C-alpha positions as MATLAB code, in Angstrom:
seq = 'AWPSVSPPGSHSQPGAPPEVRAQEAAKVVEVSRIGAIIIMCSYIAYIMFQLVTHKKMLTLDEGNDSDEEEEGEGEEGGLSAGAALALMTCTTLVIAVSSEMLVGAIEHVVQHSAIPERFIGIILLPFAGNACEHASAIRFAIQDRPGLSIGIAVGSSTQIALFVVPFTVVMGWALGKPMDLVFGAMNTAVMILSVLVVLTLVIDGRSNWLKGFMLCTAYVFCAVLYWYMPPPLE';
ca = [
      11.667   15.710   14.997;
      13.320   13.215   12.679;
      17.019   13.888   12.225;
      18.376   13.438    8.690;
      21.501   11.560    7.847;
      23.624   13.720    5.572;
      25.782   12.532    2.644;
      29.527   12.849    3.098;
      31.325   15.963    1.824;
      28.626   18.447    2.714;
      30.470   19.535    5.850;
      34.002   19.873    4.449;
      35.792   23.201    4.223;
      34.851   24.806    0.863;
      38.363   26.249    0.343;
      40.255   22.922    0.841;
      41.681   20.970   -2.037;
      39.570   18.084   -3.368;
      42.058   15.478   -2.077;
      41.858   16.926    1.462;
      38.058   17.166    1.314;
      37.832   13.512    0.221;
      40.076   12.387    3.043;
      38.092   14.389    5.611;
      34.790   12.943    4.224;
      36.225    9.444    4.399;
      37.268    9.889    8.061;
      33.942   11.285    8.987;
      32.147    8.329    7.352;
      34.378    5.882    9.172;
      33.831    7.512   12.565;
      30.079    7.677   11.871;
      29.934    3.950   11.055;
      31.715    3.095   14.249;
      29.590    5.494   16.239;
      26.388    4.037   14.597;
      27.353    0.493   15.841;
      28.057    1.781   19.323;
      24.669    3.658   19.400;
      22.776    0.606   18.200;
      24.457   -1.427   20.942;
      23.144    1.112   23.407;
      19.690    0.758   22.075;
      19.882   -3.005   22.395;
      20.987   -2.585   26.025;
      18.052   -0.245   26.566;
      15.637   -2.848   25.225;
      17.202   -5.523   27.327;
      16.847   -3.368   30.485;
      13.131   -2.794   29.731;
      12.053   -6.170   28.553;
      14.382   -8.606   30.298;
      16.494   -7.574   33.254;
      14.300   -4.982   34.899;
      10.890   -5.827   33.402;
       9.337   -6.544   36.824;
      10.563   -3.286   38.305;
       9.221   -1.151   35.489;
       5.881   -2.977   35.564;
       5.471   -2.371   39.309;
       6.012    1.432   38.739;
       2.526    1.519   37.179;
       0.880   -0.059   40.200;
      -1.016   -3.276   40.805;
      -4.247   -1.988   39.220;
      -2.437   -1.240   35.975;
      -0.848   -4.726   36.000;
      -4.256   -6.383   36.430;
      -5.658   -4.293   33.572;
      -2.782   -5.269   31.306;
      -3.172   -8.964   32.142;
      -6.879   -8.625   31.499;
      -6.234   -6.985   28.123;
      -3.599   -9.668   27.269;
      -6.143  -12.506   27.951;
      -8.626  -11.001   25.596;
      -6.169  -11.036   22.766;
      -6.544  -13.918   20.323;
      -3.403  -13.698   18.203;
      -0.655  -16.306   18.518;
       2.983  -15.496   18.129;
       3.084  -16.781   14.619;
      -0.047  -14.819   13.554;
       1.338  -11.694   15.168;
       4.602  -12.166   13.272;
       2.786  -12.721   10.014;
       0.602   -9.695   10.509;
       3.678   -7.585   11.330;
       5.477   -8.801    8.151;
       2.455   -7.893    6.011;
       2.115   -4.529    7.658;
       5.835   -3.846    7.070;
       5.413   -4.574    3.395;
       2.379   -2.311    3.079;
       4.260    0.502    4.941;
       7.207    0.089    2.604;
       5.037    0.536   -0.510;
       3.167    3.424    1.088;
       6.496    5.094    2.003;
       7.663    4.990   -1.658;
       4.442    6.550   -2.713;
       4.752    9.194    0.027;
       8.288   10.159   -1.072;
       7.059   10.770   -4.577;
       4.106   12.805   -3.290;
       6.355   14.939   -1.165;
       8.647   15.677   -4.113;
       5.555   16.796   -6.100;
       4.336   19.018   -3.274;
       7.739   20.674   -2.798;
       7.953   21.440   -6.535;
       4.484   22.867   -6.836;
       4.037   24.646   -3.448;
       5.855   27.070   -1.149;
       6.205   24.483    1.760;
       9.869   23.815    2.425;
      11.076   20.248    2.161;
      12.643   20.165    5.598;
       9.454   21.482    7.121;
       7.537   18.582    5.687;
      10.175   15.982    6.682;
      10.937   17.218   10.197;
       7.653   18.774   11.366;
       4.653   17.432    9.385;
       5.629   13.777    8.818;
       6.489   12.916   12.464;
       3.300   14.622   13.657;
       1.021   12.730   11.220;
       2.952    9.497   11.174;
       2.869    9.104   14.976;
      -0.803   10.045   15.341;
      -1.697    6.616   16.798;
       1.096    6.798   19.325;
      -0.020   10.295   20.342;
      -3.615    9.095   20.792;
      -2.470    6.182   22.952;
      -0.305    8.486   25.082;
      -3.234   10.822   25.636;
      -5.548    7.779   26.428;
      -3.208    6.471   29.108;
      -2.632    9.934   30.511;
      -6.471   10.316   30.903;
      -6.481    6.929   32.691;
      -3.895    8.283   35.178;
      -1.044    6.117   33.950;
       1.676    8.707   33.392;
       4.558    6.291   33.313;
       3.152    4.443   30.314;
       2.049    7.654   28.622;
       5.525    9.153   28.876;
       7.100    5.865   27.831;
       5.029    5.899   24.551;
       5.793    9.593   23.835;
       9.483    9.496   24.577;
      10.051    5.921   23.341;
       9.365    6.780   19.712;
      11.992    9.542   19.776;
      14.410    7.253   21.551;
      13.934    4.581   18.930;
      14.580    7.036   16.082;
      17.718    8.507   17.751;
      19.268    5.283   19.030;
      18.235    2.786   16.366;
      16.681    4.151   13.071;
      19.367    6.772   12.368;
      22.423    4.573   13.051;
      20.690    1.691   11.327;
      20.422    3.919    8.203;
      24.133    4.553    8.348;
      24.892    0.825    8.700;
      22.591   -0.062    5.777;
      24.173    2.635    3.632;
      27.559    1.006    4.484;
      26.170   -2.418    3.425;
      24.730   -1.021    0.158;
      27.932    0.927   -0.690;
      26.413    4.327   -0.121;
      28.489    6.264    2.475;
      26.449    8.246    4.921;
      27.554   10.091    8.096;
      25.968   11.320   11.361;
      26.816   15.073   10.776;
      23.453   16.744   11.086;
      24.614   20.342   10.848;
      24.669   23.126   13.457;
      20.967   23.898   13.341;
      19.692   20.287   13.466;
      22.002   19.615   16.370;
      20.884   22.663   18.249;
      17.236   21.695   17.790;
      17.881   18.229   19.045;
      19.740   19.508   22.098;
      16.923   22.022   22.831;
      14.249   19.234   22.509;
      16.126   16.907   24.847;
      16.678   19.633   27.480;
      13.022   20.698   27.399;
      11.666   17.170   27.735;
      14.193   16.345   30.421;
      13.313   19.350   32.631;
       9.594   18.631   32.291;
       9.567   14.882   33.107;
      12.477   14.601   35.571;
      10.278   15.374   38.603;
       7.503   12.903   37.657;
       4.701   15.490   37.769;
       2.517   16.935   35.110;
       0.275   19.919   34.728;
      -1.093   22.077   31.822;
       1.798   24.523   31.920;
       4.303   21.733   31.094;
       2.175   20.621   28.194;
       2.013   24.191   26.922;
       5.818   24.380   27.213;
       6.192   21.280   25.048;
       3.726   22.695   22.478;
       5.643   25.991   22.488;
       8.899   24.196   21.805;
       7.371   22.305   18.913;
       5.858   25.415   17.319;
       9.218   27.212   17.742;
      10.951   24.392   15.800;
       8.285   24.481   13.179;
       8.698   28.273   12.652;
      12.423   27.812   12.519;
      12.326   25.207    9.764;
       9.700   27.115    7.843;
      11.616   30.373    7.499;
      15.211   29.082    7.520;
      16.692   29.461    4.048;
      18.275   26.244    2.611;
      21.797   27.748    2.248;
      21.836   28.521    6.027;
      20.769   25.138    7.195;
];
């Protein structure tokens, strides 16, 4: 699920004077900005660990056969670094335009249907937006490469939690729009539940159909929760 960054003031005590609420909101925003920078530094360290300092160790975990396959696939590629960068830039621009169109479409759907906005943003969009990653994870799992499959599946959530969300707070700071990291009690509980379920299933390095069923059950439970939860209680 994609956690949402909340605007300041939504978590203040309703009975407090406006001055006190404004001071509390300012303190929360300040702490959120500092925390966002710390979290982004953690993500940078995570990337450095994977791609620089311990790249060889993580590659050997997949076995020699997998390394040879990856080398073979790399030799087949014909894109240079400049071409890949240009393609990524064009793709980013197209995604930015399509995202603006998607936001407008979601607002129209929410106004003219009974589908809750949070259900669309937290359940449907991540499921549809990461379809390619899901297909790649299933493909590598079928090829008996569980390390790469888990890395793809968990890496996207790690990127959202450690980079995208704090980056949103920092960009709001740069644009003069205060945002904080207060997700609310329900969103925090859902994130903790998701992390605990995934941790207990992947910590032993084994996989079977029951563990997959457990993950699907947790996702369906979160979907039902966001579908029926009234907005005032969120």
